[in-house]
N, C-alpha and C positions, 0 to 999 in steps of 0.2 A: 533536477532527472533520475528517474528511475533507467532499470538494468533490463527492463523490457524497451523502455525508450531508446537506450543506448543500442541495444541489438539489433534494434530496425534499421537506423542511423546507420550503422556501420556497413550492416547488408547492404541498405540503400544505397554509400558511398562505394561500396567493393563493385556492386553491378555499374554506378553511374562512367566512374575514373575507372575503374578497373577490365570493365567486360569479362569479370568473375565473381562466382559467386562465395560469400563467405559461412564457412557452413559448421562456423563451432563456435565458443561461449564468449560471450564480453560482460567483463566484470566491470564495476564500481569498487578500486580499493583505495579506500582513504590511508592505510596504513602508508603510500607512496609519498615520498618528501619531496624529492628534487627532482621527478620529472615527470612527464606529464601522461606516459604510459610506456607503457612495456608487450611486449611480443611475447610468452612463453612455450621455448621450443618443446616441453614435453609432452604438454594436453593441444599445442599449438592457438593455446584461449589470448586471447585480449584483455589486459586491465586498462584501465581510464583512472587517472587521479580525477574526481571532482573538486579539485581546485580549479584546474583549466578552468571548466562552466562557469565556478562564480567568480575566478577574479579577473578573466577576459573574454568572456563570454563563447559562441558557437563557432565564431571564422576561426578562432586558434584553435576550439576544440576539434573541428575538421580538419585542421590542418596537421592536430596530434594523431588521428584517427587514418588519417590519409599514410603519414609517415607509419603508422605499426604495421598498415596490411602491406606496405613494403615490403617490409621483413617476412609479414606472412605469407603470399603469393612467392616469393621467392622464393624461400623456402619448401613449402609445397610442393613448388617444380621441379628442388634439388639446385638452385643456383643459387651462387652467392648473394648471402642474406644479411651480413655484417655489414656497418657503417663502411669498413675500409673497400671493401669489394666493388670492381667497375659495373656488376650487373646492380647494386644496388644503387650507385650514383646518377646511373641512367635512367631505371625506376624514377627513383626522387625527383631527377629534371624532368622527364614527360610527365611523369604525375604534376609538375609544380607542388613540391611535397618540401613542406620546411624541415631542416636539416638538428636547427636546437627548439624547444618547447621556450617559451620565455620564461623569464625568474617566477617560482613560483612561493619561493618562502621570504618572507621581508627578511633584512638582511640585522641580523641580530647584532643589536649594542650592548654589549654587555659592560657596565661600569666594573672597574676592576680597582677595589679598595685598596689602600695604600694605607701601610702600619708604619709609624714613623717612631723611630729610639733616638737617644741621645747617650753620650758616654759622661759619667756625673764626674771626672776628672779633666777631660781636656772639651768636654760641651762637643764634639765632632757629634756630628747630626747622620741617620744613617734612614735612610726610606727602600723601603721591601715589601712586596706584592703579593707575601707568603706572609701569615702573624708565624712567629719566632717566641719562643721561649725565652726573656731576657737572662733569667738566673744562671741559662746551661751557658751563655756566652760572656765573651770579656769585649771591649775596648781595639782595637785590631793596632791604634796608633801607640793608648798608651798603657793599655790592661787595666784599665779602668773598669768600675763596673756598667753593666748599660740598665736603660730606665727606658720603658717605653712613657713616649709622649703622646696625650691623648689629643687627635687631630680634631681638625677647626671644622665643622659644618656634618 
């Protein structure tokens, strides 16, 4: 989707759902990571995350646009435009706008590498998430030297 198509889509939704024109800029912002879109108070523009369209389709995109237009129209009118404000909640319910966007980021499953160490004297084993220099440390049980054990796999 191009910014021109996004601009016309937002203008159309604004007139059809809210009965009021959207007179400011609409942009695609690919730097947005966890949110579907945002309304900028400083210049009254609306930025949309392109992943909303790519991952969830037009239905979710329209929902995000309606949510951001709730912020827009209430802020322009000088009414409560924040998520907790009564005016905002009422307008969201009236326009059937979603409160949240579906998740956009895949859950990151970082594999934590484990490092294994062993005491040369009493054979006590140590498991650490962070690598350590075994020459700087001694065994806590017998004060013996510690060596790194190669991990399997």
